[in-house]
Structure formats: structure tokens, C-alpha cells
N, C-alpha and C positions, 0 to 999 in steps of 0.2 A: 907606381908599379906595385908597391907593397899592398895597397888597397885592392888592386886587381887580383893579386895572388890570394889574398885573404877571402875576398867576397866573390870573385868571378867564377870559381869552379862550381859553387852551389847554384848560381844563376844559370850557368851553362848546362848543368845537369838537369835543371828544371825545364829547359826549353830545347835542348839538343844543340849540337854543334852548328848546324846550318842556320837555324833560327837565331842562335846566340850571335853569330857573325853579323847577320842582318841587323839585329837589335843593337849591337855595339856600334856599327857604322851609322845607323840612324840616330843614335844618341850623340855621336860625334858631329854629325851634320847639324842637328838641333843646337848643340853647344856652340858651334861656329856661327850659326845664325843669331843666336842670343848675343854673342860677343859683338857681332856686326851692329846689331840694333843699339846696344848700349855704348859701344866704343868705335863706331864706324869712322869717326874723324881721326883716329889714331894713325900716326905715321910709322908705328912700330909693327913689324910683321908678327903674326901669331903662329907659333908652331908647337905642337904637342898633342898628346892623347888624353890629357886630364879631363876634358869635357866628356869624352866617351866613357872613361872610367867612372866619372860621376854618375852617368846613366846606369852603370852596373850597380852602383851604390843605391840609387833610387829603386831599381828593380829588386835588390836584396831586401830593402826596407819593406817593400810591399809583400814579398814572398815569405820572409822569415823575420818578422819584427821581434819575436820572442827568443830567437836563438841567442845564446850567450857568446859574447866576444871577449876574449882576454885582452886586457889593457895593462900597461905599466903605470903604477902610481908611486907615490912616495912610500907607501906601505908595502909595496911589492906588486906582484901580478894578481889581478882580480878579474872576475868575469862579470860583465854587465850585459843587459839586454841590448840587442842591436839597435833598437829604437832609440836608446839613450845615446849610444856612440854616434850613430848616423844623424840623429836629431841635432846633437851638439855640433857635429861637423857642418851640416847645412846651415845652421844658424851663424856660425863663423863666416861661411862663404857669403851669406846674405849681408851681414854687417860690413864685411870687408868690401863687398861689391858695391854697396851703397856709398861707401867712402871713396871708392875708386872712380865713381862716375864724375865726381867733382874735379878730378885731376885734369890737367891740360892734355892736349893731343900729343905732346912730345914726351910724355912719361911712359915708361914701360913697366914690366913686372908681371904679376900674375893676372890671368884673365878670369877673375872671380865670377863675372856674370856668365861666362862660358860654363863654369862649374854648375852654376844654378840652372842654366838652360839644359845642360845634359842630365842633371838630376831630375828635373821636372819631366823631361822626355822619358827617362827610365821609369818613373812612377806611372806615367800615362800609358806607355807601350807594353809593360811587362805582362799584364794580364792577357792582352791580345796575343802576345808571342808564346804564352804558355797554354793557351786554350787548346783543348784536344789532346793534351799530354797527360799521362798518368800522374796523380798527385804524389808529391814527395813527402816522405815521413820525416 
């Protein structure tokens, strides 16, 4: 939810409330489908909005790659480009997702491939959802 709070308002402003709602739901559906493809044999139910939020992150990356995001490090708070923060985040999801594919059908935990699927959907859908809208500065 923290990621949605940090990144969601800018994506919503770029596409408007109604389009953002459709975008969010479409990313969530894509995330669920990705999870089914990679973990369809799992007996553990999947509940959550993290795949849809991942789509918002993908959309933010496309729209605002150079915006600076404040992060906490050992040296204190510093600002880095969104492409670094979100690039590192999706890399972690990909690596973790590849590791989770080898798990048995009885294991539970984080639906990493849902995160990846939502992120990819966000990257692919965001330009379509923002077309015809005034450019954000």
C-alpha cells in the first residue's frame, strides 16, 4: 500500500480517475492470470492487490522514469531516479519469482509472478490509458 500511496497519485493524475480505475483493475487481472500460468497447480488461495499495485509501478516507470524518489539508506534519506528504484524492485521480483517456480504446489507465500505480470501489464497499458490526455509536467 505504501507503493500505491507513493506512486499511484501521479499515475492517476496522468490518466484521470475513471481511466486509472480501469487501468488498476486490468493490471490486477493480468497479475492474476500470470500467477495462474506460473503457479496454477498451487493449492494455496491467492488474495491481495499487490499485482494491481505492481501495474501502477510499471505505469509510473514509463511515465516518470527520471522523477526522483526518496529512499532510506544507511547514510540517511537520499533521492534517486525512479528508474533505479523500480528497476531494482522488478529485478528482485523476477529473481524471487524464478525461485518460487521450483517450489512444490503445497507452498505458500508471495505471488512474485503476479507482481511481474501486473508490472508488465502496467508498462504495456499506460500509454494507451494516457493517450488523449494533456501532458504532465
